[in-house]
N, C-alpha and C positions, 0 to 999 in steps of 0.2 A: 335410473330407469325412466323411460318415457312416460309422461303424465297421462297420455292417452291410453297407454297400456294399463296403468293403474285404475283409470276411470272405468275401464271395461267391467270391473267388478262392482260398479255402482250404476246399473242399467238406467234407473230413473233419472239420475243426475246427468249421466253421459248423453242419453238421448235428448234430454231437454236442452243441454248446451248445444248439441249439434243442430237440432231443429231450429233453435232461435238464432243461429248464425245465418240461416237461409230464409226463414219466413218473411223478414222485412222486405226482401227483394221481390217476393211474389205477392205479398199483401202489405204494401207500404203503410196503409192506414188501419189495418185490421190484424196485424200479426199477433197482438196480445189476445184478441178474441179467438183467433184460430187456435192458439195454444190452449186457451181455456176449454175450447171445444174438444181438443185432443185429449186433455185430461179427463173430460167427462166421458168420452168414448172409452178411454182406457179403464176407468173405474167400472164401466159396464162389462168389460171383458174379464176382470179379475175373477169372478166366480167360476168361469169356465177355464181357468188357467190349468194347463196340463202339468203333471208332476212326474219328473224323470230324475235322472242323476243331477248332481249339483251343476256340472258343467253344461249339460243340455238345458237345464232350467234357466241359466243365464242367457243362453242363446234364445230361448223361447220368450223371455221377457222382452227382448228386442223385437221379436216378431209381433208381440202384443202391442208394443208402442207403434210399430210400423203400421199395423192395422188401424190403430186409433187415429194416427196422423192422416192416413189415406182417407178414412171416412170423414174426418173433420175438414180436410182440404176440399173435398167434393161438396160438402155441406156449405162451404163458403164460396162456391162458384167455379172451382177448378174442374176441368174435364177429367175423366178417368185416366187418360194418358198423361196429363200434366201432373196429376196427383201421384201416379206411379213413378214418374221421373223425379218428383220431389223426394219421395221416400228413398229412392235409389241414391240420390245425392247425399241425403242425411246419413244413410247407412254406410255409404262409402267413407264419410268423415269418421264414423264410429269405428269401422273396421281397419282402415289403413294404418293407424299407429300400432294397432295390435299385431297386424301381419308383419310390419317392419320390425317390431321389437322381437317377435318370435324368431324371425329369420336371423336376426343378429345374434340371438342367443344360441342358435344352432351352430355358430362358429366354435362354441365350446366343445362340440362333438368332433368337428373336423374342419380343416381349411379347404377341403375339396368340396366343390359345389354339389356334385352328384351324391356324395356321401351325405352331405347336409340335407339335401332335399329328400332323399329316401328316408333318412331318420326322422325328419320333420313330418312327412306325411304319415309315417307309421305312428308317430305320437298323436297326431291330430285325429286319425281314424280310431285309435285305440282308447284315447282318454278324453278327447274333446267332443268330437262328433261320434259319441258312443251310443249305446242302446237308448232309444229304439231305432236309431239309424242302423241299417244293415248294409255291410260292404262285402263285395265279392272281389278279392284281390287276384290279379292276373299276372302272369309272367310278362316281362318286357325287357327287351335288349336296348331300348333307346330312351327309357325314362321310367316313370311310375304309372301303372295302369290299374284301375279298379272300377267296378260298377257300384252304384248305390241302388239297392233294390227296395229299400223302404226309407222314406224321408218324412220325419215328423213335421218339418216346416211346410211341405206341400199339403200334408194332411190337415194341419192347423188352418191354413188359409182356405182350404176347401170347406172345412167345417164352419168357418166364419162367413162363407158365401162370397169370398173374394179370391178365387183361385188364380186370377190374372195378376195378383200382387206378388205371387211367389218369385217370379224372375227378378223383380225389382228389389225385393227385400232379402233375397237369398242367392239365386242362381248366378246373376250377373256379377256378383261380388267375387266370385271365384277367379275372375280374370285379374282382379287386384292382387290376389295372392300370387298368381302366375308372374305378374310384373315384378313384385317384390323379390321373388325367388330367382328371377332371370330365366324362367322356363316358358314353354309354350303350352297352353291348354287347348287341346283339340277335343271338342265335345259335339256330338251330332244329334243327341236326343236327351230329353229330361223327363222325369216323372211329371213335372209341371205342365209339359205340353201333351200329356196323355200317354206317353210311352211307358213301358213296363219298368224301365230302369234308366238311370243317368249314366252315361259312359264317360268316365274321366280318363283322359290320356294326356299325362303331363310329359312333355318331351324335352330332353336336354338339347341345347344347341351343339352343333359340331364344334370341335376345338377351334378357338379363335373366331367363331362366328358370332355376330351380334344377334340378340334375340329380338324378333319382331313378334309381339303378341297378337295373334289373330283371333278373331271371334269366329269359330267354326260352327257355332250352334245354328242349325237350319231354321228353327222356329223360336228360339229364345235368344234374345240379344246377348 
């Protein structure tokens, strides 16, 4: 089993390892200070930590650390945009091994990509991105389609006064999953950009066609 997959279940350790892989490049002489500031910010966020199901709680711990790093990076001179990009890079490191491992595990279900993807997204929305996430599943002849009508990630960052962080810590990482699964994610709106819902349209490639993952979000990268 991939070590990155196992580390997912230790959010504090996993996020620290990922962050410290990237902080020296951005703060050559102050990376340790930035990480100490991140820990300080995280400790301030603990009392307001939301409580959901076990799976969503793991996810929200990563949102907590993302918020802390975002605040700390700006405190040490990064612009808002630079701090957001740093969080996205760190969270990409955190998510990619998990996404790769989960898709490999889906082979136990079937060797057919479409069957695997449908099964995987069913599992993710039912057991991982569970309540208080709210999904509206839609029929689709070319892939998997659903809307997210309530997102606790967006709510959390809004409550913390950093709604602009939601795409970097959450939304943009969905494209990593699309690449790992060999499908295309087409999304035109998100709750993070002020829309009523996020429209997820995961499209299977035509037979024999190479997948080019496009970013179709009009307002979210």
